[in-house]
N, C-alpha and C positions, 0 to 999 in steps of 0.2 A: 520385199522390205519386211523387216522384223517389226518395226513400229509404224504406226500411221495415225492420222487424225489427231484427236485430243491427247492420246498417249504420247505421240511424238512431240507435240507442243509442250507437254509437261516435262518430258525428258530433256528437251532443248533448254527450257527455262531453268531447270535445276542445274544443268551444266553451266549456263551463263551466270547463275548466281554464285557458283564456285569461282569462276574465272573473272568476271566483271560485274559484281553485284549492283553497282549504282546504275550502270548502263542497262542492265536487265530490268530494273524497276522503272527506269525512265521509259524504256520501250513499252512496258505495260501501260503506263499513263498515256503514251502516244496511241497505242492500240485502242484504248478505251474511248479516245476522242476522234478516231479516224472514221471516214465514211459518213453515211447518212445517220444522223442522230448520235447520241452519246451513250455508251454503255455505262450507265450511272452506277450500277452495282460494282463493276470492275474498278471504276475510277474511285469511288468511295472506299472500297475495301483496300485498294492499293495505297491510297494516301494515309489511311488510318493504320494499316498493318505495318507500313514502313516509315512511320513518322520519326522514328529514332534515327534514321539515316537520311531523312528527307533533304537536309541541306546539301549533302553530296549528290543526291539524286537530282536536285534542281540544277546543279552545275552540269551534270551529264545530260539533262534534258535540253538545256540551252545549246549544247554542242550538237545534239541530235536533231532538234527542231528549229533552232535559231530564235526561239522566244522562250519566255519563262512559263512555268506551270501556272502561275497566277494569271498571266495573259490568256492562256488556253482556257482555264476555268471561267474567266470572265466572258469569253466569247462563246463558250459551250453551255453555260448554265444561267439560271435566273433566280431571283428571289432569295428566300431563306437558305435554300440549298447552296446557292452561290456564296452567300455570306459564310456558311459553315465551312465550305472547302477553302475559301480564301483565308479564313481564320486558322485552319489547320496548317496551311502553307506559311502563314505569317509567324506561327510559333517556331518554325524551323529556322527562321532567319535569326 
């Protein structure tokens, strides 16, 4: 293999961003919330970085996960952090 690990992940992400950008970002949100605990840095950076396309990402996320990003944020976070992320999502609607 020419690529492996994080380099492979980065190359695949860049390719997905060219082909299906909304689905690629929805997948990042999904990855941030999968497994034990939440990758708060990935979740926060993704929602802030891609807030200009967040409305379309939300639609792609519903197709991917069967629920909204707001529902995921509400189940994965608490307190002021939760309020901040829900506020970011609300501005996209």
